[in-house]
N, C-alpha and C positions, 0 to 999 in steps of 0.2 A: 728553301721550300722542299719538303720531302714528297717523293712521288708515291702513289698508291700502288701496292703490289699488284701485278697483273692477275693473279689468282682471285683477288677480291673484286677487281673490275669485272672479270669474266663471270664470277658468281652473281654480281649485281645485274649484269646484262641478261643472264639466264633467268633470274627472278623477274625482271621487267618483261622479258619475252613471254614467260609463262603467264604473268598477270594480264598482259595484253591479249594473249591467246584466249584466256578464260573469259575476259570481258567481251571479246568478239563472239565467242560461242554463246554467251548469255544473250547478247544482242540478237543473234540469229534465232535463238529460241523464242525470245520475246516477239520478234517479227512473225515467226511461224504461228505463234499462239494468237496474235492479233488477226492474222489472215484467216485462221480457222474460225474465230469468233465472227468475223465479217461474212464468211461463206455460210455459216449457220444462219445468220440474220437474213441473208439473201434467200436461202432455202425457205425460211419461214414466210417471207414476203411472197415468194412464188406460190407456195401451197395455200396460204391464207387467202390470197387474191385469185387463186386458180388461174394463174397467168397462162396464156397460150404459149406454144413453143416460140412463136415470133416475139412476143412480149418478153419472154424469159431471155431470149437471145439479146434483145435490145438492152435489158437490164444488166446482163453480164458484160456486154460491150461497153456500156457507160462506166461500170465499175472498173473494168480493165483500163479504160482511158484515164481514170483517176489515179490508178497505181502507176501507169506509165508517166503521167505528168509529175508525180512525186519522184519517180526515179530520175527523170530528166532534170527536174529542178534541183535534185540533190547532188548533181554532178558538179 
């Protein structure tokens, strides 16, 4: 059995590392976009319903709890 030259292995490792890095960056961008959409939706709810500061705070805390549950559940 012939071994693969180290240069080819290193090149493949570099390509894989680059691909994984790009996928991670795209995932982060997708998450940021999703959060921005959700924040805009919350802002619309707040304005449309003329929520008081207390109601706005409650709404934001509930939303934060959802994100926290996702983060903890994703571990």
